[in-house]
N, C-alpha and C positions, 0 to 999 in steps of 0.2 A: 428543443435538439435533442439528434438519438445521443445515450450513453453509450453506444458501442457495445458488441459482443463480447460475451463474456465466456467463451472458449474461443477454441481454432473453429471447434464444428460449428459453434454457433455462425460465424461467421461466413463461413463455407456456404451454409443454409442461406443468410442472408444475400450472400455475394448469387448464388444461385436463380433464388427470388428477381436479384435484381437481373437476370440475363447472362451470366457470367458463368461460365459452370469452372470453378478450378477445384483441382487436384487437390488431394491431401497436404502436399508438400507447399505450396502456392500459401494457402489457406493457413496454414503453421507460420512460416515465415512472416506473412502480412498481420498475421496477428500477432507476434512477436516483437513484429515493428513497434505497433501502437501500445503495447503495455511496456516495453522498452523505452520508448521513446528513441530507435535508432532507425537511425535511415535505410534504405533497401535498396541494391546494385543489383538492377534484373538484367541478367543478360541473357541473348539466345540469338536464335534467327531472329529474322525479318519476318512480319506477319503472326507473329505464336499466340499474343493477348498481350501484351510485356503494358503496352500504353493503355490497352482497355480496361486493366487493370485496377492501375490509376484513377481511370472516369470512372468505374462503379464502387470504387473505397468512399471515391467519395460521397456518391450518393447512398451511398449504407450510411454512411458516417453523417450526412447530411452536414458536408462541408464544402467550402468554394473548392475549386479545383483553379489551381496557378500554373499553369503552362509554361515552363522556357523550352523552347524547341532549339535546339541547340543546331549549330553551320558552322564551318571550317571557316574563322576567321572574325569568332565573337567577341569580344571581347566587355569588360569590367560595362565601359557605360550602358553596351544594352541589356547585359542580365542584372548589374547589379543597381548603378545607381547615374547620374549624371547631373550637371547644375543648370539651372532655367538658365541660359546665360543672358536670352533676353530682358528677361524679370529682373536680372542681379543689373543690366544694363543701365535701365533704364530705372532703376531705384537711386542707382548712382546721379543721374543725369538728372531727377529730382530733387534730390542734395542741395542744401544752399550753400552757394559757395565759401559757406562760412564753415562748413564744416571738417572736419579733421579725419584723415585717411583711416587711424585707426578704427573709429567710431562708424564710418562706411562699411568699413572692411566685418565688421562685425556684425551689420545687420545685416547685407547681404549675403551671408555663411550661415542663416537660417536652415529650418528644417520648411520653410515655408518656400524658399529658393531649389528646393530636393524635389530632381523626380524621382521618385521612385517606380525601377523596375523589378521585373518578378521574382528575384532572391529576396530583393527587402521588400516586396509587397508580404509574400510571404511570412517575415520574421516582424513587423509590424501592425499584420494583421490585427487588430481585437479579439475573431475572432479566430477560434484554430482553425486552420485549414490543410487539404493535401497539396503537396508542392511536386509538379511530376517535370524533372531534367532530363527531356526526351532525348537520346542518343548523342550520349555523353561522349563518344568514342567521336564523333565526328569533331572533335575539337579536339587544342593541342593540351601537352603538361600544366602551359602557363595558367588555364582557363583550368585547371584541374586542381592548382596549386591555390588559385584564391577562394575555392570553393571549400579548404579545409575547414578553416575557422567555422564556417557555417555550422559543415557537416558537425564538426566535434563540440560544440558549444552552440550552436544556433546561435551564433551573434555575428553583426558585421561592423565591423571598422570602420568610419567615412573618417579622415582625418578631421577634419575642420572641425567638427562634431563627437567627438569619440565613440566610443563601441553603444552598438542599440543592440541590444538585449530582446530575445522574443517575448514578446507581452501573450502568446498563444503557442502553444510547441504544434507545428506543425507535421505533418506524416509526410515524410520526404520517399518520393522513388526515383531511382537514378534509373534509366533505360540505358541499353546500351547492343548492338548489334555483333561485339564483337566483332565491328571490324579491324581495331588496333587493341593492344594491348592497357588494360590502365593501368600507372600506378598503383604500388602495395600500400604508400600514403594511405592514399581514399578508398583504395579495397579497404584499407585497416578498420576505416573510421563507420563500416556501412555490416549490419548482416546481408547474408550473397544468397541469392536466388536464380537458379538456373530454369528457365523455359527451354521447351523442344517444341517437336511436332507432336501431339499426341498417340496414343495410340489407338489403334481403331475404333476400340469396342468405348474410348470415351470421343473420341474426333466423332464417332454415331452419333453417342450422349448429344454434342453440340447443336449438330445437324439435327436431331431432331427438338431438342427445346428452340432452337430459332427455325426451323422453318417443320410445324410438326404436322402441316397438313401433307406435306411429301409424304408418299408408301415408303412403308416400311423397306421393300424391292427395292429401290428408285435409289433411296441413302442409300441401304448398305451397299448396291452397286458405285454409287458415287464416293465413296471412303474407299471402297476398295482398288479403285481405276486413281483416287486422289493418290494414295499409298504409294501403288507404280508409278506413279508420274514422279513421285519425289525420290523416287531409288531410282531415276537416270542420272546422268551428269548436266544438269542444265544451269543453263546462269543464274533462274529464278527458281527455283520451286514452287509451287502452290502455298499461299498461306491460308491459314483458319482462316482470316476477312472472307477470301476471295474460293474457300468449299463453300462456305454461306453462298456468295451468290452463284454459284452455279445450283447451288440446293436451288434459290428464290425464282430463278432464269429456268429451271426445267420443271418449278412449279407455275410456271408462269406460260411455259409454253404446253401447258397439259400435258406433257412427257408422261407415258405410263412405262420406262423404260429406257434403258441406254445401252442404246444398237449404236454401230458402225456411225448412222448418217446423221443420229441425232447428237453425238461424239463430235463428229465433224464441223456440225452449223454452230457447237459451242463453249468448242475445248479455247475460243481466246475467252472465257471469263476467266478460265485458272493460267493462261498459257502466254504468256506477256513477252516472250522476245521472239522473232520471226526464226531466228535456227533452232528456241528450241519448238517454236512450233512444227519445226518440219521434221525433227526430232523426235516429239512425244506421235506427230501421224502415219511416223515410221514405227515403233514401235509398238506404244498402244492401240494407234487409230487399225491397221495392219492386222493386228491381232483382235481387236475386235467383229473388224470383216470375214477373219476365216470365222471365227466361231459364228455371227451370222449366218455364212455360205453352210456349216456343219448341221444349223438347225435347218433350214430350209430344207436342207434332202432329207 
């Protein structure tokens, strides 16, 4: 098992080698989380690499990734634990008629009847893991309150069994697309990292890392156009992942430039709403067409 990076710079280099190009702040906060044993709340627009950071950290640290995908209505039974009621019922039925309820009750509320969900699985794991609580902003404040004990003390209280304390210290990342304000109680227990859309130079480096065969000219034009598109008033601006998809699509098509025709044919790789398609075609597509006409003349 990896002993872990010695410095934030070491971590940045290891993440880059894994294919995740972290900026200085991202690498620093991630390294501090490992060293201090603190959870990290990672906020930012959808598609800027928050989830990928957790995945890359798990590979760099040589740890299993345990992921809890949050959604509206997520409760303790799906996130933390629940009892295996069928198995409990079978045990009760198998007990002799002479067995007292107290004996049966003690028996059926043992760990063998406990169904571990992602949060408890991360706490009870014999080996250290990376725990990703993805899109925490989709849950409600009651769910956040349930997380506080785990985030503070890396332990979970099960009324029938008592307190279950972490056997190995997990690295915990909570991601949020900032769709709602999270509670101060949750934020107070975490380090904080904001990941935004990258600057053009940084995004170009990401494209070159993920699609090295694409020409430097096309890569630079792609990044320029993505920046222009993100500046528009869209329902969903293109994510970094979609920029990478576009680069790979252009590579597959053998594009040696991005003119208005290529742009029109591949625009749907990065723009995912009909109204956004119309806006981008009118603003960016027409601009490209005008440039093509000027070049031709």
